[in-house]
TIKE-555665 format. One record per residue: residue number from 1; x, y, z of N, C-alpha, C, O in turn. Coordinates in pm, whole numbers, m for minus. Layout:
<pts>
+-----+--------+--------+--------+--------+--------+--------+--------+--------+--------+--------+--------+--------+
: num :    n.u :    n.v :    n.w :   ca.u :   ca.v :   ca.w :    c.u :    c.v :    c.w :    o.u :    o.v :    o.w :
+-----+--------+--------+--------+--------+--------+--------+--------+--------+--------+--------+--------+--------+
: NUM :      X :      Y :      Z :      X :      Y :      Z :      X :      Y :      Z :      X :      Y :      Z :
...
+-----+--------+--------+--------+--------+--------+--------+--------+--------+--------+--------+--------+--------+
</pts>
This chain:
<pts>
+-----+--------+--------+--------+--------+--------+--------+--------+--------+--------+--------+--------+--------+
: num :    n.u :    n.v :    n.w :   ca.u :   ca.v :   ca.w :    c.u :    c.v :    c.w :    o.u :    o.v :    o.w :
+-----+--------+--------+--------+--------+--------+--------+--------+--------+--------+--------+--------+--------+
:   1 :     76 :   m126 :     m4 :      1 :     m7 :     m7 :     87 :    124 :     m4 :     55 :    223 :    m71 :
:   2 :    192 :    121 :     73 :    284 :    237 :     76 :    340 :    259 :    m55 :    349 :    376 :    m92 :
:   3 :    380 :    163 :   m134 :    432 :    186 :   m270 :    338 :    255 :   m363 :    376 :    343 :   m440 :
:   4 :    202 :    207 :   m353 :     98 :    270 :   m439 :     82 :    409 :   m400 :     73 :    497 :   m486 :
:   5 :     77 :    436 :   m264 :     69 :    585 :   m216 :    168 :    667 :   m262 :    146 :    779 :   m309 :
:   6 :    302 :    606 :   m249 :    410 :    683 :   m301 :    414 :    715 :   m447 :    438 :    828 :   m491 :
:   7 :    387 :    602 :   m526 :    385 :    641 :   m681 :    282 :    717 :   m720 :    295 :    784 :   m822 :
:   8 :    161 :    722 :   m644 :     45 :    819 :   m689 :     89 :    947 :   m655 :     76 :   1038 :   m737 :
:   9 :    150 :    970 :   m525 :    191 :   1103 :   m480 :    290 :   1159 :   m588 :    271 :   1270 :   m638 :
:  10 :    396 :   1083 :   m624 :    508 :   1133 :   m709 :    440 :   1170 :   m848 :    466 :   1277 :   m903 :
:  11 :    354 :   1082 :   m901 :    291 :   1103 :  m1043 :    215 :   1223 :  m1033 :    232 :   1306 :  m1122 :
:  12 :    132 :   1248 :   m939 :     33 :   1352 :   m937 :    125 :   1489 :   m913 :    107 :   1591 :   m981 :
:  13 :    216 :   1480 :   m819 :    294 :   1594 :   m788 :    374 :   1648 :   m906 :    385 :   1770 :   m918 :
:  14 :    432 :   1562 :   m995 :    510 :   1588 :  m1112 :    413 :   1632 :  m1224 :    448 :   1716 :  m1307 :
:  15 :    296 :   1579 :  m1225 :    209 :   1618 :  m1332 :    138 :   1768 :  m1299 :    102 :   1843 :  m1391 :
:  16 :    127 :   1795 :  m1186 :     76 :   1927 :  m1147 :    175 :   2049 :  m1154 :    133 :   2165 :  m1161 :
:  17 :    310 :   2015 :  m1151 :    406 :   2126 :  m1156 :    400 :   2202 :  m1285 :    412 :   2144 :  m1393 :
:  18 :    383 :   2331 :  m1276 :    387 :   2414 :  m1386 :    266 :   2414 :  m1477 :    269 :   2474 :  m1585 :
:  19 :    146 :   2339 :  m1429 :     38 :   2347 :  m1530 :    m53 :   2469 :  m1501 :    m22 :   2556 :  m1419 :
:  20 :   m161 :   2470 :  m1569 :   m256 :   2587 :  m1562 :   m306 :   2603 :  m1424 :   m324 :   2717 :  m1382 :
:  21 :   m331 :   2498 :  m1348 :   m382 :   2505 :  m1226 :   m285 :   2584 :  m1127 :   m323 :   2671 :  m1049 :
:  22 :   m162 :   2542 :  m1141 :    m57 :   2612 :  m1051 :    m47 :   2759 :  m1091 :    m40 :   2844 :  m1003 :
:  23 :    m45 :   2793 :  m1220 :    m44 :   2924 :  m1264 :   m163 :   3005 :  m1213 :   m148 :   3123 :  m1181 :
:  24 :   m277 :   2946 :  m1205 :   m392 :   3016 :  m1158 :   m384 :   3045 :  m1007 :   m426 :   3150 :   m960 :
:  25 :   m326 :   2942 :   m930 :   m304 :   2960 :   m794 :   m209 :   3071 :   m765 :   m234 :   3154 :   m677 :
:  26 :    m98 :   3074 :   m838 :     m7 :   3179 :   m819 :    m66 :   3325 :   m853 :    m34 :   3425 :   m789 :
:  27 :   m159 :   3326 :   m963 :   m224 :   3450 :   m986 :   m313 :   3494 :   m872 :   m311 :   3609 :   m829 :
:  28 :   m395 :   3396 :   m824 :   m497 :   3430 :   m721 :   m414 :   3468 :   m595 :   m448 :   3565 :   m526 :
:  29 :   m306 :   3393 :   m565 :   m233 :   3434 :   m449 :   m165 :   3561 :   m450 :   m144 :   3622 :   m345 :
:  30 :   m127 :   3609 :   m574 :    m61 :   3739 :   m593 :   m156 :   3853 :   m579 :   m117 :   3966 :   m550 :
:  31 :   m284 :   3824 :   m601 :   m383 :   3939 :   m605 :   m462 :   3934 :   m472 :   m558 :   4010 :   m457 :
:  32 :   m426 :   3852 :   m378 :   m480 :   3837 :   m250 :   m385 :   3856 :   m142 :   m265 :   3832 :   m156 :
:  33 :   m438 :   3901 :    m31 :   m345 :   3922 :     82 :   m370 :   3803 :    188 :   m331 :   3809 :    304 :
:  34 :   m439 :   3693 :    133 :   m474 :   3576 :    215 :   m431 :   3444 :    138 :   m516 :   3369 :     91 :
:  35 :   m303 :   3421 :    128 :   m259 :   3306 :     69 :   m300 :   3170 :    116 :   m309 :   3072 :     42 :
:  36 :   m328 :   3172 :    258 :   m371 :   3060 :    327 :   m515 :   3017 :    266 :   m541 :   2898 :    244 :
:  37 :   m596 :   3109 :    243 :   m732 :   3082 :    195 :   m712 :   3034 :     54 :   m781 :   2940 :     13 :
:  38 :   m621 :   3093 :    m24 :   m602 :   3031 :   m168 :   m543 :   2900 :   m159 :   m569 :   2822 :   m250 :
:  39 :   m472 :   2863 :    m69 :   m411 :   2727 :    m54 :   m524 :   2621 :    m21 :   m541 :   2514 :    m80 :
:  40 :   m599 :   2671 :     84 :   m710 :   2583 :    134 :   m804 :   2546 :     25 :   m837 :   2429 :      4 :
:  41 :   m849 :   2655 :    m50 :   m945 :   2636 :   m166 :   m888 :   2555 :   m272 :   m957 :   2467 :   m323 :
:  42 :   m760 :   2577 :   m312 :   m702 :   2502 :   m414 :   m670 :   2355 :   m366 :   m682 :   2266 :   m451 :
:  43 :   m635 :   2324 :   m253 :   m616 :   2191 :   m199 :   m747 :   2118 :   m188 :   m750 :   1999 :   m219 :
:  44 :   m856 :   2180 :   m147 :   m983 :   2117 :   m143 :  m1031 :   2081 :   m280 :  m1089 :   1974 :   m297 :
:  45 :  m1010 :   2167 :   m383 :  m1047 :   2145 :   m519 :   m979 :   2026 :   m576 :  m1038 :   1941 :   m643 :
:  46 :   m845 :   2023 :   m545 :   m755 :   1914 :   m605 :   m802 :   1772 :   m541 :   m815 :   1669 :   m608 :
:  47 :   m824 :   1782 :   m399 :   m875 :   1660 :   m341 :  m1002 :   1617 :   m389 :  m1020 :   1496 :   m403 :
:  48 :  m1104 :   1707 :   m419 :  m1231 :   1663 :   m464 :  m1214 :   1615 :   m614 :  m1282 :   1520 :   m652 :
:  49 :  m1134 :   1672 :   m694 :  m1125 :   1636 :   m826 :  m1058 :   1488 :   m831 :  m1093 :   1400 :   m910 :
:  50 :   m961 :   1477 :   m738 :   m902 :   1335 :   m721 :   m988 :   1230 :   m668 :   m974 :   1113 :   m704 :
:  51 :  m1074 :   1267 :   m587 :  m1184 :   1167 :   m531 :  m1277 :   1125 :   m651 :  m1308 :   1008 :   m672 :
:  52 :  m1313 :   1222 :   m719 :  m1397 :   1190 :   m840 :  m1336 :   1094 :   m925 :  m1396 :    993 :   m962 :
:  53 :  m1207 :   1123 :   m961 :  m1127 :   1055 :  m1050 :  m1104 :    913 :   m993 :  m1116 :    819 :  m1072 :
:  54 :  m1076 :    891 :   m879 :  m1055 :    763 :   m811 :  m1187 :    675 :   m809 :  m1185 :    556 :   m839 :
:  55 :  m1302 :    742 :   m773 :  m1426 :    688 :   m772 :  m1471 :    638 :   m915 :  m1526 :    529 :   m930 :
:  56 :  m1447 :    720 :  m1014 :  m1480 :    683 :  m1142 :  m1394 :    569 :  m1188 :  m1444 :    475 :  m1250 :
:  57 :  m1272 :    576 :  m1161 :  m1177 :    480 :  m1206 :  m1208 :    343 :  m1137 :  m1195 :    239 :  m1201 :
:  58 :  m1249 :    343 :  m1008 :  m1272 :    229 :   m938 :  m1396 :    159 :   m996 :  m1400 :     38 :  m1015 :
:  59 :  m1501 :    248 :  m1025 :  m1634 :    188 :  m1071 :  m1614 :    142 :  m1234 :  m1673 :     43 :  m1276 :
:  60 :  m1537 :    210 :  m1307 :  m1500 :    179 :  m1440 :  m1424 :     49 :  m1450 :  m1446 :    m30 :  m1541 :
:  61 :  m1335 :     28 :  m1356 :  m1254 :    m97 :  m1365 :  m1333 :   m217 :  m1333 :  m1289 :   m327 :  m1367 :
:  62 :  m1445 :   m209 :  m1271 :  m1520 :   m324 :  m1256 :  m1603 :   m359 :  m1386 :  m1657 :   m470 :  m1393 :
:  63 :  m1615 :   m270 :  m1486 :  m1685 :   m289 :  m1599 :  m1581 :   m317 :  m1715 :  m1591 :   m408 :  m1797 :
:  64 :  m1482 :   m227 :  m1710 :  m1383 :   m241 :  m1819 :  m1248 :   m282 :  m1756 :  m1210 :   m234 :  m1649 :
:  65 :  m1176 :   m372 :  m1827 :  m1043 :   m412 :  m1784 :   m951 :   m297 :  m1755 :   m947 :   m203 :  m1834 :
:  66 :   m865 :   m297 :  m1629 :   m778 :   m185 :  m1606 :   m677 :   m165 :  m1717 :   m627 :    m53 :  m1728 :
:  67 :   m639 :   m265 :  m1803 :   m537 :   m258 :  m1898 :   m602 :   m178 :  m2015 :   m533 :   m103 :  m2084 :
:  68 :   m730 :   m193 :  m2037 :   m803 :   m121 :  m2153 :   m813 :     22 :  m2113 :   m795 :    109 :  m2197 :
:  69 :   m845 :     56 :  m1977 :   m849 :    186 :  m1929 :   m720 :    264 :  m1939 :   m721 :    384 :  m1966 :
:  70 :   m603 :    190 :  m1915 :   m474 :    255 :  m1922 :   m441 :    285 :  m2066 :   m384 :    389 :  m2097 :
:  71 :   m478 :    194 :  m2151 :   m447 :    207 :  m2294 :   m542 :    319 :  m2346 :   m496 :    396 :  m2430 :
:  72 :   m661 :    332 :  m2306 :   m746 :    446 :  m2341 :   m680 :    584 :  m2308 :   m669 :    678 :  m2387 :
:  73 :   m636 :    582 :  m2174 :   m578 :    701 :  m2116 :   m446 :    744 :  m2195 :   m418 :    861 :  m2225 :
:  74 :   m374 :    639 :  m2223 :   m236 :    665 :  m2300 :   m276 :    715 :  m2434 :   m222 :    817 :  m2477 :
:  75 :   m372 :    650 :  m2508 :   m406 :    703 :  m2641 :   m462 :    844 :  m2640 :   m435 :    923 :  m2730 :
:  76 :   m542 :    875 :  m2535 :   m587 :   1021 :  m2523 :   m480 :   1115 :  m2503 :   m480 :   1223 :  m2564 :
:  77 :   m375 :   1078 :  m2412 :   m267 :   1166 :  m2393 :   m182 :   1195 :  m2517 :   m138 :   1307 :  m2546 :
:  78 :   m161 :   1074 :  m2592 :    m87 :   1085 :  m2724 :   m160 :   1185 :  m2820 :   m101 :   1269 :  m2887 :
:  79 :   m292 :   1166 :  m2818 :   m371 :   1249 :  m2913 :   m348 :   1407 :  m2873 :   m308 :   1493 :  m2950 :
:  80 :   m377 :   1423 :  m2749 :   m356 :   1564 :  m2692 :   m231 :   1626 :  m2722 :   m220 :   1743 :  m2760 :
:  81 :   m123 :   1532 :  m2699 :     17 :   1591 :  m2728 :     46 :   1599 :  m2863 :    125 :   1688 :  m2896 :
:  82 :     m2 :   1524 :  m2953 :     23 :   1535 :  m3095 :    m61 :   1672 :  m3153 :    m15 :   1742 :  m3243 :
:  83 :   m171 :   1695 :  m3097 :   m255 :   1815 :  m3146 :   m167 :   1941 :  m3088 :   m153 :   2041 :  m3159 :
:  84 :   m118 :   1935 :  m2975 :    m46 :   2046 :  m2932 :     81 :   2070 :  m3003 :    121 :   2186 :  m3013 :
:  85 :    151 :   1969 :  m3054 :    273 :   1976 :  m3127 :    239 :   2040 :  m3264 :    303 :   2132 :  m3315 :
:  86 :    129 :   1980 :  m3318 :     92 :   2029 :  m3453 :     49 :   2180 :  m3444 :     76 :   2258 :  m3535 :
:  87 :     m9 :   2213 :  m3347 :    m71 :   2357 :  m3336 :     51 :   2451 :  m3322 :     53 :   2562 :  m3375 :
:  88 :    161 :   2398 :  m3242 :    264 :   2490 :  m3215 :    360 :   2502 :  m3347 :    440 :   2595 :  m3356 :
:  89 :    349 :   2413 :  m3439 :    432 :   2401 :  m3548 :    376 :   2490 :  m3666 :    417 :   2468 :  m3780 :
:  90 :    289 :   2582 :  m3644 :    239 :   2673 :  m3757 :    103 :   2660 :  m3796 :     72 :   2707 :  m3906 :
:  91 :     17 :   2605 :  m3727 :   m128 :   2617 :  m3759 :   m191 :   2729 :  m3714 :   m310 :   2723 :  m3682 :
:  92 :   m115 :   2851 :  m3705 :   m171 :   2974 :  m3654 :   m209 :   3049 :  m3765 :   m144 :   3040 :  m3870 :
:  93 :   m320 :   3135 :  m3753 :   m357 :   3222 :  m3860 :   m267 :   3353 :  m3858 :   m231 :   3403 :  m3752 :
:  94 :   m233 :   3404 :  m3978 :   m159 :   3522 :  m3987 :   m247 :   3625 :  m3930 :   m369 :   3618 :  m3937 :
:  95 :   m173 :   3740 :  m3864 :   m243 :   3850 :  m3814 :   m305 :   3930 :  m3933 :   m242 :   3951 :  m4037 :
:  96 :   m429 :   3973 :  m3913 :   m493 :   4065 :  m4016 :   m448 :   4202 :  m3992 :   m415 :   4244 :  m3881 :
:  97 :   m448 :   4280 :  m4114 :   m417 :   4415 :  m4113 :   m522 :   4489 :  m4088 :   m626 :   4463 :  m4147 :
:  98 :   m515 :   4606 :  m3986 :   m619 :   4691 :  m3968 :   m620 :   4808 :  m4083 :   m517 :   4849 :  m4136 :
:  99 :   m732 :   4847 :  m4109 :   m750 :   4950 :  m4205 :   m745 :   5084 :  m4132 :   m830 :   5118 :  m4050 :
: 100 :   m638 :   5159 :  m4167 :   m613 :   5281 :  m4091 :   m704 :   5398 :  m4161 :   m722 :   5501 :  m4097 :
: 101 :   m754 :   5384 :  m4276 :   m822 :   5494 :  m4330 :   m969 :   5511 :  m4284 :  m1036 :   5610 :  m4310 :
: 102 :  m1009 :   5412 :  m4217 :  m1146 :   5414 :  m4160 :  m1246 :   5386 :  m4261 :  m1363 :   5394 :  m4224 :
: 103 :  m1220 :   5353 :  m4387 :  m1323 :   5306 :  m4474 :  m1334 :   5151 :  m4469 :  m1247 :   5084 :  m4414 :
: 104 :  m1443 :   5095 :  m4527 :  m1454 :   4953 :  m4528 :  m1378 :   4884 :  m4642 :  m1363 :   4762 :  m4635 :
: 105 :  m1331 :   4951 :  m4744 :  m1265 :   4897 :  m4847 :  m1112 :   4919 :  m4834 :  m1067 :   5033 :  m4820 :
: 106 :  m1029 :   4806 :  m4840 :   m891 :   4833 :  m4828 :   m830 :   4891 :  m4939 :   m871 :   4864 :  m5052 :
: 107 :   m727 :   4977 :  m4919 :   m655 :   5050 :  m5031 :   m564 :   4949 :  m5100 :   m514 :   4855 :  m5038 :
: 108 :   m542 :   4972 :  m5236 :   m452 :   4885 :  m5314 :   m311 :   4895 :  m5279 :   m228 :   4826 :  m5339 :
+-----+--------+--------+--------+--------+--------+--------+--------+--------+--------+--------+--------+--------+
</pts>
């Protein structure tokens, strides 16, 4: 049990470092003079989200084989990663030019 607890802690801790949630917490803490309240709220939110994930995983594993759940999660992360890589490699729209003359027709 200690090995499972340790591996879960390390996995979640490393996954949460530098993500959007942590950046939001830094932002909230920076705009507040009560960092303890920000910590308590964010800790409770993470605990609740983890509880929902653990409960859903436990009930799903009684219906679907754990190996199939791991495979589905792996494929999902691969798809998300591939989409992020493709998006960062130039699928961005070029900026549009603003018309300075104030008319609706662009000048030649």
